[in-house]
Phi, psi and omega in degrees: 000132181279165179298325179298313180294321179296317180296319178298319180295316179298318179296323177293321179291331178298331178294333179271354185299322179300320178299314183292317184281332184281318187253336184249111182264349181259160179296324180295316179294321179294317179295320179297318179296320179293322178294317179297316179299317179298319179295316181292321178296316180294322181291329180285343181289000000 
């Protein structure tokens, strides 16, 4: 994976950061939100 692709992925996940930090206060909830975001980003590709 190139640096460009990694940076794009991180920027897309940052859009989901509000969801994780606003509603999920535990590490498990935060990880679940990141996994869902990753699945949706990958599926949209």
